[in-house]
N, C-alpha and C positions, 0 to 999 in steps of 0.2 A: 604689099600688105600694110594695113594701117596699124600703127603701134602707139602706145602711150609713152609720155615723156615725163621724167621727174622735173618738176618746175616749182617756182615760188612766185606768189602774187606780188607784183611790184607796186600795188596801190597803197597809198598812205594809210597807216593804221590798220592794215589787214594782216600781213605776215603769214598767210596760209601757205603750207608746203605739202606737196603730194604728187601723185602721178595723174596726168590728164591726157585724154585724147584731143587732138586738134579740132577746132571748129570746122564745120563743113562736112562734105561727104568724101568718099573715096575717090570719086571722079575729079574733085578739086585738086587732089594731090598728084594725080597722074601727069598733068601737064608741067609740073615743076621739075627743074633739073636737080640732080643730086648735089651739085656744087653751090647752087644759089636758090635756096628755098625758104620762103617766109610763110609762117602759119600763125593762126590766131588761137587764143585760149580764153575761156571764161572761168573766172574763179567761182568755186562752189560756195564760198563763204560770203564774199561781198558783191558778187555778180559783175565785177569789173572785167573788162575785156582788154587784152594786150596782144601785141605781136611779138613773135620770136623768129630768129633765124636758125635753121638747122645747120649745125657745124659738126661734121662727122656724124655722130649719132646723138648729139646733145642739142637741146633747145636753149639758145642763148637769148635772153630777153632783149628786145630793142627798147630804146628810150620811149617813155610814154609821151603822147602828144600833150603839149601845154594846153591848159584850159583856155578857152576864149576869154579875152578881157571884156569886162562889162563897162560900157561908157557911163559916166556919172551924169 
């Protein structure tokens, strides 16, 4: 069964908090094991995307990828 998770957006200057369903569809979740599952979320405020790991029944945010450095 697909469920929503209480999450907070980790993107700078956003701070949105609420419950979200993971990105993707139900089939994406079926192949994941219960002990090691990573899922994605999209913030409804800033549209930022991030990954989280499911630990027990909680979504724990993973570190955001560092932005690519621009050469001068």
